[in-house]
N, C-alpha and C positions, 0 to 999 in steps of 0.2 A: 542599398536594400530598400525595398518598398515597405511602407508601414503596414502593420497589421492593426489589431485592436488595441495594442499596448500603447501606453503614454509614458513619456519620460518622467521619472521620479525626480524629486528635488535634488540638486547637485550635492547637498549635504547628507543625503540618505542613500538607501539602496538605489541602484541605477537600473532602469528598465529600458534597454535600448530598443530601437525599432526593429521589427522582425519581418522576414519575408512571409508571404501568404503560404498557407499549407497547401500541399499538393493532394488532390483527392486520392484516397486509397480505399481498399475494401475493409478488412478488419483493421481498424486504426484507432489509437488513443491519442494521436497528435503529440507524441513524445517530443517532437521538435526536429527530428532528423529530416523530414521532408521539407523543412524550411531552411535547411543548410544549402550551401553552394552546390554540393553534389546530392541532389534530392534522391538520386537512384541508390544511394547508400542504404535506403530502407530495405532493399532486397537482401542485403547481407546482414542487416542489424536487427530486423524486426522479430519480436518474440512470437508473432502470430503467422510466421511463414514456415521456416524450417529450423526451429531451435534445437540445439544439441547441448543439453544441460550438463551431461557428464564431461564433455570436452571443455566446456566453459568453466565449470567448477574446478577441474584439474588445472586449467590455465590460471585462474584467479587465486585459488587456495592451495594449490600444490597436490590436490587429490579430489576425486569425486566423492560424493556422499556414500557412506555405508548404508546398506539397505536392510539391516537386521536390528535396528534400534531406532532411537528418536531422530537420527539423521534422515531416515526414510521420509519422515514428515516435514522436517524443518530445514534440511540441507546441511552442508558441512559446518561444524562449529567446534571450537576449542573449549569454550565455556558457555554455559547457559545459566543466567542469573536473574534473580528478582532484585529490583533496584529502585531507589528514589533519591532525589537530591535532598540533603538534610535541610536545606533552606529552599523551598520551592520558589521558582521564578513566577512573579506576578504575570498573569495573562497567558501562561503556558497551558497547553492542552492537558498535560498531566503534571509532572513536577518540573519539566523543562530540560530533560537530559539531552535531547537532540540539539536544542538551541545552545545549551551551555557547551557541549563538545565543540560545535562550530565556532562559538565565541572564543573558546580557549585556543583553537587553531590560529585564529587571527591575532589574539593577544600574544602568543608565543612566536609569531612570525613563521610558523610552519607552512602557512599558505598565504598567498597574495589576495585571494578572493574566495567567497563562498557563493555557489549558485543554488538558489532556493526559491521559494514562493512567498510573496507578500500579498496582502489583501488588495484588490483593485480599489483605487480611490472612490470609484462609483458604486462598488458593491463589495462588502466585506467578505462575502462567501466566494467571490470569484478569484481564482488564483492568478497572480501576476508574476511571471518569471523575472527575477531580479538578480543583480550582481552586488554582493555585499562586500565591502572592503574595510569597514571600520567595525571593531568589536561592539561598540555601543549600538550600532544599527541592527544587530541581531534581535534586539527587543521588539522591533517593528514587524518581525516576520513570525512571531509566535502564533500558535493556534492552528486550527484546521481550516483548509479551503476545500471546496467541492467543485469539481469540473475538470475537463481535459486541459492540460497545461503544457505548452511546448518548451519545457525546461532545457532540452539539449540544444535548442536553437541559440542559446546563449554561449555555447562553447566557442563559436567563431568570434563574436564580439569580445569575449573575455580574452581570447588569444590576441586579437588585434589591439587590445588595450595594453598588452605587454604582460599579462598575468600568465605565469608558467607553472605555478603550484596552486592547485585548486582543491577545494572540498565541494562535494555535490551531495545535497540531500534530496533523495529521489524515491519514487515508488518503483515497483518491480519492472514494469514495461520500460521505464526510462533507464533503469540500471542495466537491464539486459542489452539494450541498444548501445549504451555507453561502453559496456565491456566489449562488445563486438567491434567497436571502432577505436578504442583507446590507444591501441598500438600505432595507429596512423595519425592520431591527433597531435602528437609531438609535445605533449606537456611533460615537464620534468617530474611531476609527482601528482597523483590523484588520491584523495581520500574519499571513500564512498560510504556515506551514512544512509542506510536504507530504512524505510518504514514499511510495515506490512500493508497490503492493500488487496482488496478483491472486488469490491463493488463501488464503482464510481458512476457518475452520471453527469449530465450537463448542469451547469449552474442554474439554468432556467428551470429544468425539471426539479432540481433540488428545492427551489423556491416553492414549487407546487407541493412538495412533501412538507415543508415547513408550514404551509398554509393549512394542511390537514392536521397538524399537531397543535396549533394555537390560533385563536382569533386575533392575535396580534403578532403575526410572524415576523414583522419588520423589527420587532424588539428582541428577537432571539439572538443572543450574542455568543452562544456556545452550545455545541451538541456533541455528545460522545456516546457511542455504543460501549457499554461497560461489561466486564466479565461476570457481573452478578445478574445478567439477563435483563437489564434495564437500560433505557436511554436517558441520559441526563441532559436536561435543558436548563440554560441560565438566561436570564433576561437583563435588559439594560438597567432596570430599576433595582437589581440586586436579588430578586427572587429567583428561585429555582424549582424544578419539577422533575420527578422521576417517572418514566413511563415503561411498564413492563413490555418486553419484546412482543408478547402475544397480544397486547393491546394496541400495537402500532397499526395504522390504517393501510397496510400493504396492499390489500385487495382493491383499494380505491386508486392505486397508482396505475398509469398507463402501461401497457404490455411492453413497451420499449424503454421503460424507465431505466433499467440497467441494460446497457448495450451488450451485444453478443461477446465482445472482447472480454468484458468483465465476467461474463458467465462461462468463459472458456479459458480463464487465466489459470495456469498451473504453478504459479510462483507466488503464492500468498505471502510467504515469509521472506521474500527478497533475498534469495540464497546467494546471489552474486555480490552483495554488499560486503564491505569489510566488517561492519557491525550493523546488526538489525536492532532497532529500538521500537518496541511495540508495547502491547498491553495484554495480549491474549493469555499468556501463561503467567501473568503477574499477580493474580489474586488480589486485585485492587491496587497494585503497584505497577511499575513498569517492568518490562521483560526484555532482557538483553541477550543477544546471541553474538558472542565474539567469535568471528569466523577465521581470522588469520592474524599474522604479526601486526599488520597495520590496524586491525580492529583492536588488538590489545593496546597498541600505542594510543589510540583514541580514548579508550576507557581510562588509561593511566593519567591522561590529562586532567581528569576530574579529581584525582587524589582523594583527600578525605571529605570532599564536598558530596560524595555519593555513599549511601549506605547499601551494602550488598548482602544478599543471603541466597540460600538455595531455593529454587522454586518448588512448590508443592504440587501434588496431584491427587485428586479425590474423585470418587464416583465412577460411573461407567457411561461411556459415550454411545454404546451400541444402540440403545433404544432411540436416542435422538437422531443418530445418523440414519437408521432404518426409516424413521418417519420422514426425514428429509428426502430420502430416496423415493419414497412413495409419492410425495407431493411433486418432486421434480419430474418424475416420469409423466405425470399428468400435464405439467406446465410445458415440457418439451414436446409433448404431443399436441399442443394447442388446445387442450381442454381446460376448463376452469379448475382452479385449485379447490381442494376440499375446504370447506369453511367450518371452523369450530363454532358450535353454538355460543351465542353471546353470554349465556349464563355460565358456561364452563370456563370462559377465558380468565376471569379473575381468579378462579380456583387453581387452574393450571399455572397461571402467572405467579401465584403465591408459592406453589410447590417447586417450580423450576429452580429458583435460587437455593432451595433447601436440599433437593435430591438430585439435581442435574450435575453433570461433570464440571469440575473446577480445576483451576491451575493448568498444568500441562495436559490433563485429560480434556479440558475444554478446548485447548489449542489443537490437540490431535483431532478432535471431533470436527473442528472447523476446516482443517486441511483435508480430511476425508470427504467432507461435504463438497469442497471445491473440486476434488477429483471426480466425484460422482456427477456434479453439475457439468463439468467439462465434457465427459464422455457422452452424457445424454443429450446435451444441447448441440454438440458437434455432429453427433450421429443423426440428429433430426434436421439440422440446418445446413451443414457442410460436410457430408460424409466423406468426400474426397480428401478432406484435410486431416482426417483422423490419423492417417498413417504418419503424418509429419508433425502434427501439433501435440500429440499425446506421448510423452516420454515414458520409458519403461518403469520408472519409479511410480508414476501416476497409475499405470495399469496395476501395479502391485497393491496400491492402496484401494483401488476400485474393486479388485478381485475378491477382497474380503467380504464384499456385499453382493457377490454373484454377477458383477459386471465384468465380462471377459471379452477379449478382442474377437470380433467376427472376421471372416476371411477378408484380407486386404486392409485391415485396420491397424496393423502393427508392422513396423519396419523389421526387416529380416536382420 
């Protein structure tokens, strides 16, 4: 295999094997399939070509989502929980549930290896796909990375190394492709730990964003979009800062900061994972969606290390989603977004955490926003793809806000 940008990790830690170069595609997040021996597999695996979520959900979970309750928003699930590790892991993005589940799989021998992301040695924000085989090495992959990362390109090196039972920690576009190909990969067992995702960008563009947030961006060690409508920043010197969403310098970012793939993703909650671990419905804690028997097995690995409770839901999402619809219509049409007067931003930023939707209502709002964003941006940029890329459940979400299929936009 020809080398890409990846470098070998030390033999005693996670391994980053050399990868093939990516094959150029249209709508692509470089999930890694195009770097595999059969690069043409993209055609049957990609989320952005002809996804069939109902069939995939039935294959993975035994049934497709119900469309008259919260499964319409979040995909099939057996349990939906608010959760936190009773002893948070140092350096974790939240309390470390994702890391600890994978670590437990290695400790118990349920898997031979975990495929996930580590920080690139040259840039802590750049994701480096790695194979982890020792429980203690999971500590080095904690935290958030930002950028496209060819995680699935590790499937072949992992198989070549003799690993037959794998856990994979992935975002939706990676998990969708994995599920499409898993039957032909030949692994004895796969555990899929999913994290929600909607808005990715390149690592280079992310550094531009950090430079707008601080005059010392190189010292930012942690960034998280929180459910209280603020972004949390932590710095190398131990200080931290909270920035209200409305005070973020979004208008100063380039128009292509978020690629079209992320603006047309319909799987924010990673519906094909065995368990989804996120924050949107957690009200300051983590949010778990246990989707099938394997997901229940993963949660059970934590035992009494995890505190569980029912998620809450407060407020109304309607106003926030309608405002998002108005702004997205302008953005999709190539017009500048409406700018809130500077004097009003601190006031609205103060109000949002107090009167805005919280818990599951916050999560529902975000999923509806993604549905709206998908319809409007595809309609503007790739109308011929509407028929194939927008599944029925997304139309049902968008129709609540007056977005209905136009002739030729919906599969019969």
